[in-house]
PyMOL Python script that loads the backbone (N, CA, C, O; Angstrom):
from pymol import cmd

cmd.read_pdbstr("""\
ATOM      1  N   MET A   1      -7.452 -19.767  11.525  1.00  0.00           N
ATOM      2  CA  MET A   1      -8.429 -18.696  11.582  1.00  0.00           C
ATOM      3  C   MET A   1      -9.076 -18.551  10.208  1.00  0.00           C
ATOM      4  O   MET A   1      -8.399 -18.682   9.188  1.00  0.00           O
ATOM      5  N   MET A   2     -10.352 -18.289  10.173  1.00  0.00           N
ATOM      6  CA  MET A   2     -11.090 -18.091   8.917  1.00  0.00           C
ATOM      7  C   MET A   2     -11.221 -16.599   8.629  1.00  0.00           C
ATOM      8  O   MET A   2     -11.611 -15.821   9.500  1.00  0.00           O
ATOM      9  N   TYR A   3     -10.895 -16.213   7.416  1.00  0.00           N
ATOM     10  CA  TYR A   3     -10.989 -14.818   7.005  1.00  0.00           C
ATOM     11  C   TYR A   3     -12.131 -14.657   6.016  1.00  0.00           C
ATOM     12  O   TYR A   3     -12.431 -15.568   5.245  1.00  0.00           O
ATOM     13  N   GLN A   4     -12.760 -13.499   6.044  1.00  0.00           N
ATOM     14  CA  GLN A   4     -13.870 -13.209   5.136  1.00  0.00           C
ATOM     15  C   GLN A   4     -13.381 -12.680   3.784  1.00  0.00           C
ATOM     16  O   GLN A   4     -14.109 -12.733   2.793  1.00  0.00           O
ATOM     17  N   SER A   5     -12.146 -12.169   3.750  1.00  0.00           N
ATOM     18  CA  SER A   5     -11.612 -11.618   2.506  1.00  0.00           C
ATOM     19  C   SER A   5     -10.091 -11.649   2.547  1.00  0.00           C
ATOM     20  O   SER A   5      -9.479 -11.874   3.592  1.00  0.00           O
ATOM     21  N   GLY A   6      -9.499 -11.417   1.381  1.00  0.00           N
ATOM     22  CA  GLY A   6      -8.050 -11.334   1.303  1.00  0.00           C
ATOM     23  C   GLY A   6      -7.520 -10.161   2.108  1.00  0.00           C
ATOM     24  O   GLY A   6      -6.463 -10.250   2.733  1.00  0.00           O
ATOM     25  N   LEU A   7      -8.265  -9.055   2.087  1.00  0.00           N
ATOM     26  CA  LEU A   7      -7.854  -7.870   2.840  1.00  0.00           C
ATOM     27  C   LEU A   7      -7.829  -8.171   4.334  1.00  0.00           C
ATOM     28  O   LEU A   7      -6.894  -7.784   5.035  1.00  0.00           O
ATOM     29  N   GLU A   8      -8.849  -8.855   4.815  1.00  0.00           N
ATOM     30  CA  GLU A   8      -8.904  -9.205   6.240  1.00  0.00           C
ATOM     31  C   GLU A   8      -7.724 -10.103   6.613  1.00  0.00           C
ATOM     32  O   GLU A   8      -7.138  -9.948   7.684  1.00  0.00           O
ATOM     33  N   LYS A   9      -7.377 -11.038   5.732  1.00  0.00           N
ATOM     34  CA  LYS A   9      -6.238 -11.918   5.986  1.00  0.00           C
ATOM     35  C   LYS A   9      -4.946 -11.105   6.017  1.00  0.00           C
ATOM     36  O   LYS A   9      -4.106 -11.304   6.894  1.00  0.00           O
ATOM     37  N   TYR A  10      -4.786 -10.194   5.065  1.00  0.00           N
ATOM     38  CA  TYR A  10      -3.585  -9.359   5.015  1.00  0.00           C
ATOM     39  C   TYR A  10      -3.460  -8.514   6.281  1.00  0.00           C
ATOM     40  O   TYR A  10      -2.377  -8.413   6.857  1.00  0.00           O
ATOM     41  N   GLU A  11      -4.571  -7.906   6.715  1.00  0.00           N
ATOM     42  CA  GLU A  11      -4.544  -7.086   7.920  1.00  0.00           C
ATOM     43  C   GLU A  11      -4.179  -7.922   9.142  1.00  0.00           C
ATOM     44  O   GLU A  11      -3.470  -7.442  10.027  1.00  0.00           O
ATOM     45  N   GLY A  12      -4.650  -9.156   9.202  1.00  0.00           N
ATOM     46  CA  GLY A  12      -4.293 -10.050  10.293  1.00  0.00           C
ATOM     47  C   GLY A  12      -2.811 -10.384  10.286  1.00  0.00           C
ATOM     48  O   GLY A  12      -2.172 -10.451  11.336  1.00  0.00           O
ATOM     49  N   MET A  13      -2.270 -10.592   9.087  1.00  0.00           N
ATOM     50  CA  MET A  13      -0.842 -10.873   8.965  1.00  0.00           C
ATOM     51  C   MET A  13      -0.025  -9.646   9.359  1.00  0.00           C
ATOM     52  O   MET A  13       0.992  -9.773  10.042  1.00  0.00           O
ATOM     53  N   GLU A  14      -0.463  -8.450   8.932  1.00  0.00           N
ATOM     54  CA  GLU A  14       0.226  -7.205   9.286  1.00  0.00           C
ATOM     55  C   GLU A  14       0.287  -7.047  10.800  1.00  0.00           C
ATOM     56  O   GLU A  14       1.323  -6.680  11.355  1.00  0.00           O
ATOM     57  N   GLU A  15      -0.817  -7.323  11.451  1.00  0.00           N
ATOM     58  CA  GLU A  15      -0.897  -7.180  12.904  1.00  0.00           C
ATOM     59  C   GLU A  15       0.033  -8.177  13.595  1.00  0.00           C
ATOM     60  O   GLU A  15       0.682  -7.836  14.583  1.00  0.00           O
ATOM     61  N   ALA A  16       0.101  -9.395  13.084  1.00  0.00           N
ATOM     62  CA  ALA A  16       0.937 -10.423  13.694  1.00  0.00           C
ATOM     63  C   ALA A  16       2.425 -10.131  13.522  1.00  0.00           C
ATOM     64  O   ALA A  16       3.210 -10.384  14.435  1.00  0.00           O
ATOM     65  N   VAL A  17       2.816  -9.610  12.382  1.00  0.00           N
ATOM     66  CA  VAL A  17       4.222  -9.360  12.084  1.00  0.00           C
ATOM     67  C   VAL A  17       4.701  -8.053  12.693  1.00  0.00           C
ATOM     68  O   VAL A  17       5.838  -7.966  13.155  1.00  0.00           O
ATOM     69  N   GLY A  18       3.858  -7.049  12.699  1.00  0.00           N
ATOM     70  CA  GLY A  18       4.246  -5.744  13.230  1.00  0.00           C
ATOM     71  C   GLY A  18       4.782  -4.833  12.143  1.00  0.00           C
ATOM     72  O   GLY A  18       5.249  -5.294  11.102  1.00  0.00           O
ATOM     73  N   TYR A  19       4.712  -3.547  12.393  1.00  0.00           N
ATOM     74  CA  TYR A  19       5.067  -2.534  11.407  1.00  0.00           C
ATOM     75  C   TYR A  19       6.521  -2.605  10.959  1.00  0.00           C
ATOM     76  O   TYR A  19       6.784  -2.525   9.759  1.00  0.00           O
ATOM     77  N   LYS A  20       7.457  -2.749  11.859  1.00  0.00           N
ATOM     78  CA  LYS A  20       8.873  -2.641  11.519  1.00  0.00           C
ATOM     79  C   LYS A  20       9.387  -3.793  10.671  1.00  0.00           C
ATOM     80  O   LYS A  20      10.393  -3.633   9.981  1.00  0.00           O
ATOM     81  N   LYS A  21       8.739  -4.934  10.697  1.00  0.00           N
ATOM     82  CA  LYS A  21       9.221  -6.090   9.949  1.00  0.00           C
ATOM     83  C   LYS A  21       8.476  -6.295   8.634  1.00  0.00           C
ATOM     84  O   LYS A  21       8.712  -7.287   7.944  1.00  0.00           O
ATOM     85  N   ARG A  22       7.604  -5.397   8.284  1.00  0.00           N
ATOM     86  CA  ARG A  22       6.812  -5.570   7.076  1.00  0.00           C
ATOM     87  C   ARG A  22       7.635  -5.349   5.819  1.00  0.00           C
ATOM     88  O   ARG A  22       8.445  -4.425   5.740  1.00  0.00           O
ATOM     89  N   ALA A  23       7.414  -6.209   4.847  1.00  0.00           N
ATOM     90  CA  ALA A  23       8.035  -6.038   3.541  1.00  0.00           C
ATOM     91  C   ALA A  23       7.050  -5.368   2.587  1.00  0.00           C
ATOM     92  O   ALA A  23       7.451  -4.790   1.577  1.00  0.00           O
ATOM     93  N   TYR A  24       5.752  -5.448   2.913  1.00  0.00           N
ATOM     94  CA  TYR A  24       4.700  -4.884   2.071  1.00  0.00           C
ATOM     95  C   TYR A  24       3.719  -4.100   2.922  1.00  0.00           C
ATOM     96  O   TYR A  24       3.544  -4.383   4.107  1.00  0.00           O
ATOM     97  N   ARG A  25       3.083  -3.112   2.310  1.00  0.00           N
ATOM     98  CA  ARG A  25       2.023  -2.350   2.969  1.00  0.00           C
ATOM     99  C   ARG A  25       0.895  -2.142   1.978  1.00  0.00           C
ATOM    100  O   ARG A  25       1.085  -2.263   0.768  1.00  0.00           O
ATOM    101  N   MET A  26      -0.262  -1.832   2.492  1.00  0.00           N
ATOM    102  CA  MET A  26      -1.420  -1.504   1.658  1.00  0.00           C
ATOM    103  C   MET A  26      -1.693  -0.015   1.815  1.00  0.00           C
ATOM    104  O   MET A  26      -1.491   0.557   2.886  1.00  0.00           O
ATOM    105  N   ALA A  27      -2.154   0.599   0.736  1.00  0.00           N
ATOM    106  CA  ALA A  27      -2.428   2.039   0.774  1.00  0.00           C
ATOM    107  C   ALA A  27      -3.464   2.387  -0.284  1.00  0.00           C
ATOM    108  O   ALA A  27      -3.750   1.598  -1.184  1.00  0.00           O
ATOM    109  N   LYS A  28      -4.016   3.581  -0.155  1.00  0.00           N
ATOM    110  CA  LYS A  28      -4.951   4.103  -1.145  1.00  0.00           C
ATOM    111  C   LYS A  28      -4.277   5.276  -1.839  1.00  0.00           C
ATOM    112  O   LYS A  28      -3.743   6.174  -1.187  1.00  0.00           O
ATOM    113  N   GLY A  29      -4.306   5.260  -3.179  1.00  0.00           N
ATOM    114  CA  GLY A  29      -3.724   6.345  -3.960  1.00  0.00           C
ATOM    115  C   GLY A  29      -4.596   7.589  -3.855  1.00  0.00           C
ATOM    116  O   GLY A  29      -5.820   7.510  -3.951  1.00  0.00           O
ATOM    117  N   THR A  30      -3.958   8.731  -3.659  1.00  0.00           N
ATOM    118  CA  THR A  30      -4.736   9.963  -3.496  1.00  0.00           C
ATOM    119  C   THR A  30      -4.467  10.973  -4.602  1.00  0.00           C
ATOM    120  O   THR A  30      -4.832  12.142  -4.475  1.00  0.00           O
ATOM    121  N   ALA A  31      -3.828  10.533  -5.692  1.00  0.00           N
ATOM    122  CA  ALA A  31      -3.598  11.428  -6.828  1.00  0.00           C
ATOM    123  C   ALA A  31      -3.266  10.609  -8.062  1.00  0.00           C
ATOM    124  O   ALA A  31      -2.731   9.506  -7.954  1.00  0.00           O
ATOM    125  N   ASN A  32      -3.584  11.149  -9.247  1.00  0.00           N
ATOM    126  CA  ASN A  32      -3.192  10.514 -10.504  1.00  0.00           C
ATOM    127  C   ASN A  32      -1.746  10.869 -10.803  1.00  0.00           C
ATOM    128  O   ASN A  32      -1.178  11.758 -10.168  1.00  0.00           O
ATOM    129  N   GLY A  33      -1.146  10.179 -11.767  1.00  0.00           N
ATOM    130  CA  GLY A  33       0.253  10.438 -12.083  1.00  0.00           C
ATOM    131  C   GLY A  33       1.134   9.804 -11.032  1.00  0.00           C
ATOM    132  O   GLY A  33       0.903   8.660 -10.640  1.00  0.00           O
ATOM    133  N   ARG A  34       2.139  10.523 -10.569  1.00  0.00           N
ATOM    134  CA  ARG A  34       3.006  10.008  -9.490  1.00  0.00           C
ATOM    135  C   ARG A  34       2.270  10.224  -8.182  1.00  0.00           C
ATOM    136  O   ARG A  34       2.229  11.342  -7.669  1.00  0.00           O
ATOM    137  N   PRO A  35       1.684   9.162  -7.637  1.00  0.00           N
ATOM    138  CA  PRO A  35       0.718   9.306  -6.552  1.00  0.00           C
ATOM    139  C   PRO A  35       1.285   9.517  -5.153  1.00  0.00           C
ATOM    140  O   PRO A  35       2.357   9.028  -4.795  1.00  0.00           O
ATOM    141  N   TYR A  36       0.522  10.257  -4.398  1.00  0.00           N
ATOM    142  CA  TYR A  36       0.689  10.319  -2.953  1.00  0.00           C
ATOM    143  C   TYR A  36      -0.163   9.190  -2.402  1.00  0.00           C
ATOM    144  O   TYR A  36      -1.107   8.755  -3.062  1.00  0.00           O
ATOM    145  N   LEU A  37       0.148   8.711  -1.214  1.00  0.00           N
ATOM    146  CA  LEU A  37      -0.560   7.572  -0.638  1.00  0.00           C
ATOM    147  C   LEU A  37      -1.074   7.881   0.758  1.00  0.00           C
ATOM    148  O   LEU A  37      -0.500   8.692   1.486  1.00  0.00           O
ATOM    149  N   THR A  38      -2.162   7.221   1.114  1.00  0.00           N
ATOM    150  CA  THR A  38      -2.628   7.181   2.491  1.00  0.00           C
ATOM    151  C   THR A  38      -2.538   5.713   2.897  1.00  0.00           C
ATOM    152  O   THR A  38      -3.317   4.887   2.423  1.00  0.00           O
ATOM    153  N   PHE A  39      -1.592   5.389   3.770  1.00  0.00           N
ATOM    154  CA  PHE A  39      -1.366   4.006   4.172  1.00  0.00           C
ATOM    155  C   PHE A  39      -2.462   3.528   5.115  1.00  0.00           C
ATOM    156  O   PHE A  39      -3.051   4.320   5.851  1.00  0.00           O
ATOM    157  N   ASN A  40      -2.732   2.216   5.087  1.00  0.00           N
ATOM    158  CA  ASN A  40      -3.717   1.622   5.995  1.00  0.00           C
ATOM    159  C   ASN A  40      -3.387   1.990   7.428  1.00  0.00           C
ATOM    160  O   ASN A  40      -2.230   1.920   7.842  1.00  0.00           O
ATOM    161  N   GLY A  41      -4.398   2.380   8.184  1.00  0.00           N
ATOM    162  CA  GLY A  41      -4.219   2.714   9.586  1.00  0.00           C
ATOM    163  C   GLY A  41      -3.771   4.145   9.813  1.00  0.00           C
ATOM    164  O   GLY A  41      -3.630   4.564  10.962  1.00  0.00           O
ATOM    165  N   GLU A  42      -3.541   4.908   8.750  1.00  0.00           N
ATOM    166  CA  GLU A  42      -3.130   6.294   8.883  1.00  0.00           C
ATOM    167  C   GLU A  42      -4.212   7.211   8.325  1.00  0.00           C
ATOM    168  O   GLU A  42      -4.959   6.827   7.425  1.00  0.00           O
ATOM    169  N   GLN A  43      -4.289   8.410   8.858  1.00  0.00           N
ATOM    170  CA  GLN A  43      -5.309   9.366   8.434  1.00  0.00           C
ATOM    171  C   GLN A  43      -4.789  10.380   7.424  1.00  0.00           C
ATOM    172  O   GLN A  43      -5.550  10.906   6.611  1.00  0.00           O
ATOM    173  N   LYS A  44      -3.481  10.650   7.482  1.00  0.00           N
ATOM    174  CA  LYS A  44      -2.902  11.691   6.633  1.00  0.00           C
ATOM    175  C   LYS A  44      -2.272  11.109   5.378  1.00  0.00           C
ATOM    176  O   LYS A  44      -1.745   9.996   5.372  1.00  0.00           O
ATOM    177  N   GLN A  45      -2.345  11.896   4.324  1.00  0.00           N
ATOM    178  CA  GLN A  45      -1.688  11.554   3.064  1.00  0.00           C
ATOM    179  C   GLN A  45      -0.175  11.656   3.239  1.00  0.00           C
ATOM    180  O   GLN A  45       0.304  12.465   4.034  1.00  0.00           O
ATOM    181  N   SER A  46       0.573  10.848   2.509  1.00  0.00           N
ATOM    182  CA  SER A  46       2.034  10.889   2.571  1.00  0.00           C
ATOM    183  C   SER A  46       2.544  12.274   2.165  1.00  0.00           C
ATOM    184  O   SER A  46       1.878  13.001   1.428  1.00  0.00           O
ATOM    185  N   GLY A  47       3.708  12.620   2.645  1.00  0.00           N
ATOM    186  CA  GLY A  47       4.280  13.921   2.359  1.00  0.00           C
ATOM    187  C   GLY A  47       5.036  13.983   1.048  1.00  0.00           C
ATOM    188  O   GLY A  47       5.508  15.048   0.651  1.00  0.00           O
ATOM    189  N   LYS A  48       5.156  12.844   0.368  1.00  0.00           N
ATOM    190  CA  LYS A  48       5.865  12.824  -0.909  1.00  0.00           C
ATOM    191  C   LYS A  48       5.190  11.839  -1.850  1.00  0.00           C
ATOM    192  O   LYS A  48       4.508  10.918  -1.399  1.00  0.00           O
ATOM    193  N   PRO A  49       5.372  12.024  -3.153  1.00  0.00           N
ATOM    194  CA  PRO A  49       4.826  11.051  -4.105  1.00  0.00           C
ATOM    195  C   PRO A  49       5.743   9.828  -4.161  1.00  0.00           C
ATOM    196  O   PRO A  49       6.935   9.925  -3.867  1.00  0.00           O
ATOM    197  N   TYR A  50       5.185   8.684  -4.539  1.00  0.00           N
ATOM    198  CA  TYR A  50       5.949   7.443  -4.579  1.00  0.00           C
ATOM    199  C   TYR A  50       6.108   6.932  -5.999  1.00  0.00           C
ATOM    200  O   TYR A  50       5.280   7.198  -6.869  1.00  0.00           O
ATOM    201  N   LYS A  51       7.186   6.194  -6.217  1.00  0.00           N
ATOM    202  CA  LYS A  51       7.445   5.571  -7.514  1.00  0.00           C
ATOM    203  C   LYS A  51       6.586   4.331  -7.650  1.00  0.00           C
ATOM    204  O   LYS A  51       6.113   3.774  -6.659  1.00  0.00           O
ATOM    205  N   TYR A  52       6.389   3.903  -8.894  1.00  0.00           N
ATOM    206  CA  TYR A  52       5.572   2.735  -9.176  1.00  0.00           C
ATOM    207  C   TYR A  52       6.147   1.985 -10.369  1.00  0.00           C
ATOM    208  O   TYR A  52       6.946   2.535 -11.128  1.00  0.00           O
ATOM    209  N   LEU A  53       5.741   0.726 -10.535  1.00  0.00           N
ATOM    210  CA  LEU A  53       6.210  -0.082 -11.653  1.00  0.00           C
ATOM    211  C   LEU A  53       5.607   0.420 -12.958  1.00  0.00           C
ATOM    212  O   LEU A  53       4.487   0.930 -12.973  1.00  0.00           O
ATOM    213  N   ALA A  54       6.343   0.278 -14.047  1.00  0.00           N
ATOM    214  CA  ALA A  54       5.900   0.760 -15.355  1.00  0.00           C
ATOM    215  C   ALA A  54       4.623   0.058 -15.829  1.00  0.00           C
ATOM    216  O   ALA A  54       3.874   0.617 -16.631  1.00  0.00           O
ATOM    217  N   SER A  55       4.374  -1.136 -15.350  1.00  0.00           N
ATOM    218  CA  SER A  55       3.194  -1.893 -15.784  1.00  0.00           C
ATOM    219  C   SER A  55       1.896  -1.417 -15.130  1.00  0.00           C
ATOM    220  O   SER A  55       0.821  -1.918 -15.461  1.00  0.00           O
ATOM    221  N   TYR A  56       1.983  -0.462 -14.212  1.00  0.00           N
ATOM    222  CA  TYR A  56       0.811   0.040 -13.488  1.00  0.00           C
ATOM    223  C   TYR A  56       0.659   1.543 -13.723  1.00  0.00           C
ATOM    224  O   TYR A  56       1.618   2.298 -13.567  1.00  0.00           O
ATOM    225  N   ALA A  57      -0.534   1.972 -14.094  1.00  0.00           N
ATOM    226  CA  ALA A  57      -0.826   3.402 -14.279  1.00  0.00           C
ATOM    227  C   ALA A  57      -1.663   3.882 -13.095  1.00  0.00           C
ATOM    228  O   ALA A  57      -2.839   3.531 -13.009  1.00  0.00           O
ATOM    229  N   PRO A  58      -1.101   4.669 -12.185  1.00  0.00           N
ATOM    230  CA  PRO A  58      -1.814   5.095 -10.982  1.00  0.00           C
ATOM    231  C   PRO A  58      -3.079   5.899 -11.273  1.00  0.00           C
ATOM    232  O   PRO A  58      -3.099   6.759 -12.154  1.00  0.00           O
ATOM    233  N   VAL A  59      -4.117   5.606 -10.526  1.00  0.00           N
ATOM    234  CA  VAL A  59      -5.381   6.324 -10.617  1.00  0.00           C
ATOM    235  C   VAL A  59      -5.827   6.653  -9.199  1.00  0.00           C
ATOM    236  O   VAL A  59      -5.752   5.809  -8.306  1.00  0.00           O
ATOM    237  N   GLN A  60      -6.288   7.877  -8.996  1.00  0.00           N
ATOM    238  CA  GLN A  60      -6.759   8.285  -7.671  1.00  0.00           C
ATOM    239  C   GLN A  60      -7.843   7.329  -7.192  1.00  0.00           C
ATOM    240  O   GLN A  60      -8.771   7.002  -7.932  1.00  0.00           O
ATOM    241  N   GLY A  61      -7.713   6.886  -5.945  1.00  0.00           N
ATOM    242  CA  GLY A  61      -8.698   5.987  -5.350  1.00  0.00           C
ATOM    243  C   GLY A  61      -8.328   4.522  -5.439  1.00  0.00           C
ATOM    244  O   GLY A  61      -8.980   3.691  -4.807  1.00  0.00           O
ATOM    245  N   ASP A  62      -7.289   4.175  -6.212  1.00  0.00           N
ATOM    246  CA  ASP A  62      -6.860   2.780  -6.294  1.00  0.00           C
ATOM    247  C   ASP A  62      -6.337   2.315  -4.938  1.00  0.00           C
ATOM    248  O   ASP A  62      -5.682   3.067  -4.216  1.00  0.00           O
ATOM    249  N   TYR A  63      -6.637   1.073  -4.610  1.00  0.00           N
ATOM    250  CA  TYR A  63      -6.100   0.424  -3.423  1.00  0.00           C
ATOM    251  C   TYR A  63      -4.891  -0.357  -3.906  1.00  0.00           C
ATOM    252  O   TYR A  63      -5.036  -1.231  -4.760  1.00  0.00           O
ATOM    253  N   VAL A  64      -3.703  -0.072  -3.389  1.00  0.00           N
ATOM    254  CA  VAL A  64      -2.477  -0.620  -3.962  1.00  0.00           C
ATOM    255  C   VAL A  64      -1.635  -1.391  -2.949  1.00  0.00           C
ATOM    256  O   VAL A  64      -1.709  -1.155  -1.743  1.00  0.00           O
ATOM    257  N   LEU A  65      -0.831  -2.322  -3.475  1.00  0.00           N
ATOM    258  CA  LEU A  65       0.156  -3.052  -2.693  1.00  0.00           C
ATOM    259  C   LEU A  65       1.483  -2.328  -2.876  1.00  0.00           C
ATOM    260  O   LEU A  65       1.894  -2.036  -3.999  1.00  0.00           O
ATOM    261  N   VAL A  66       2.150  -2.043  -1.757  1.00  0.00           N
ATOM    262  CA  VAL A  66       3.379  -1.259  -1.774  1.00  0.00           C
ATOM    263  C   VAL A  66       4.491  -2.075  -1.123  1.00  0.00           C
ATOM    264  O   VAL A  66       4.316  -2.619  -0.033  1.00  0.00           O
ATOM    265  N   ALA A  67       5.640  -2.156  -1.801  1.00  0.00           N
ATOM    266  CA  ALA A  67       6.804  -2.859  -1.251  1.00  0.00           C
ATOM    267  C   ALA A  67       7.691  -1.863  -0.517  1.00  0.00           C
ATOM    268  O   ALA A  67       7.884  -0.734  -0.969  1.00  0.00           O
ATOM    269  N   VAL A  68       8.228  -2.295   0.619  1.00  0.00           N
ATOM    270  CA  VAL A  68       9.177  -1.473   1.368  1.00  0.00           C
ATOM    271  C   VAL A  68      10.563  -1.845   0.837  1.00  0.00           C
ATOM    272  O   VAL A  68      11.015  -2.980   0.990  1.00  0.00           O
ATOM    273  N   VAL A  69      11.235  -0.863   0.205  1.00  0.00           N
ATOM    274  CA  VAL A  69      12.504  -1.126  -0.468  1.00  0.00           C
ATOM    275  C   VAL A  69      13.513  -0.039  -0.114  1.00  0.00           C
ATOM    276  O   VAL A  69      13.276   1.137  -0.388  1.00  0.00           O
ATOM    277  N   SER A  70      14.616  -0.416   0.482  1.00  0.00           N
ATOM    278  CA  SER A  70      15.722   0.505   0.760  1.00  0.00           C
ATOM    279  C   SER A  70      15.272   1.808   1.435  1.00  0.00           C
ATOM    280  O   SER A  70      15.705   2.892   1.042  1.00  0.00           O
ATOM    281  N   GLY A  71      14.429   1.704   2.421  1.00  0.00           N
ATOM    282  CA  GLY A  71      14.009   2.870   3.178  1.00  0.00           C
ATOM    283  C   GLY A  71      12.930   3.707   2.528  1.00  0.00           C
ATOM    284  O   GLY A  71      12.588   4.767   3.051  1.00  0.00           O
ATOM    285  N   THR A  72      12.382   3.273   1.410  1.00  0.00           N
ATOM    286  CA  THR A  72      11.267   3.974   0.772  1.00  0.00           C
ATOM    287  C   THR A  72      10.235   2.941   0.362  1.00  0.00           C
ATOM    288  O   THR A  72      10.335   1.776   0.748  1.00  0.00           O
ATOM    289  N   HIS A  73       9.257   3.346  -0.405  1.00  0.00           N
ATOM    290  CA  HIS A  73       8.192   2.453  -0.837  1.00  0.00           C
ATOM    291  C   HIS A  73       8.063   2.516  -2.356  1.00  0.00           C
ATOM    292  O   HIS A  73       8.266   3.567  -2.963  1.00  0.00           O
ATOM    293  N   VAL A  74       7.722   1.374  -2.965  1.00  0.00           N
ATOM    294  CA  VAL A  74       7.471   1.302  -4.402  1.00  0.00           C
ATOM    295  C   VAL A  74       6.117   0.638  -4.608  1.00  0.00           C
ATOM    296  O   VAL A  74       5.865  -0.449  -4.089  1.00  0.00           O
ATOM    297  N   ILE A  75       5.252   1.292  -5.363  1.00  0.00           N
ATOM    298  CA  ILE A  75       3.919   0.760  -5.622  1.00  0.00           C
ATOM    299  C   ILE A  75       4.037  -0.372  -6.647  1.00  0.00           C
ATOM    300  O   ILE A  75       4.566  -0.180  -7.742  1.00  0.00           O
ATOM    301  N   LEU A  76       3.537  -1.554  -6.274  1.00  0.00           N
ATOM    302  CA  LEU A  76       3.620  -2.722  -7.152  1.00  0.00           C
ATOM    303  C   LEU A  76       2.430  -2.823  -8.091  1.00  0.00           C
ATOM    304  O   LEU A  76       2.564  -3.303  -9.216  1.00  0.00           O
ATOM    305  N   GLY A  77       1.264  -2.374  -7.635  1.00  0.00           N
ATOM    306  CA  GLY A  77       0.090  -2.434  -8.499  1.00  0.00           C
ATOM    307  C   GLY A  77      -1.195  -2.337  -7.718  1.00  0.00           C
ATOM    308  O   GLY A  77      -1.203  -2.302  -6.488  1.00  0.00           O
ATOM    309  N   LYS A  78      -2.285  -2.294  -8.467  1.00  0.00           N
ATOM    310  CA  LYS A  78      -3.632  -2.167  -7.906  1.00  0.00           C
ATOM    311  C   LYS A  78      -4.110  -3.519  -7.379  1.00  0.00           C
ATOM    312  O   LYS A  78      -3.877  -4.555  -8.001  1.00  0.00           O
ATOM    313  N   VAL A  79      -4.777  -3.497  -6.234  1.00  0.00           N
ATOM    314  CA  VAL A  79      -5.382  -4.686  -5.658  1.00  0.00           C
ATOM    315  C   VAL A  79      -6.858  -4.675  -6.035  1.00  0.00           C
ATOM    316  O   VAL A  79      -7.568  -3.708  -5.759  1.00  0.00           O
ATOM    317  N   VAL A  80      -7.319  -5.761  -6.671  1.00  0.00           N
ATOM    318  CA  VAL A  80      -8.729  -5.836  -7.090  1.00  0.00           C
ATOM    319  C   VAL A  80      -9.424  -6.986  -6.411  1.00  0.00           C
ATOM    320  O   VAL A  80     -10.613  -7.209  -6.637  1.00  0.00           O
TER     321      VAL A  80
END
""", "prot")
cmd.dss("prot")
cmd.show_as("cartoon", "prot")
cmd.util.cbc("prot")
cmd.orient("prot")
């Protein structure tokens, strides 16, 4: 299959694998500092702020890659 962008390819992979087996998710940051997230395909902001790697400084509006780790999520960094 031909994809027009990396995001389109990622969304296709997400759809093929399904929600429960995902190791990574995409989201948009909705606050500076320790950010709340709005995950792809969801309308509401998360109910809690998420942790992130020290090498990334969260900024509201960033599109981020999030790892699913031990029942929670950790922001890995901004997707550009």
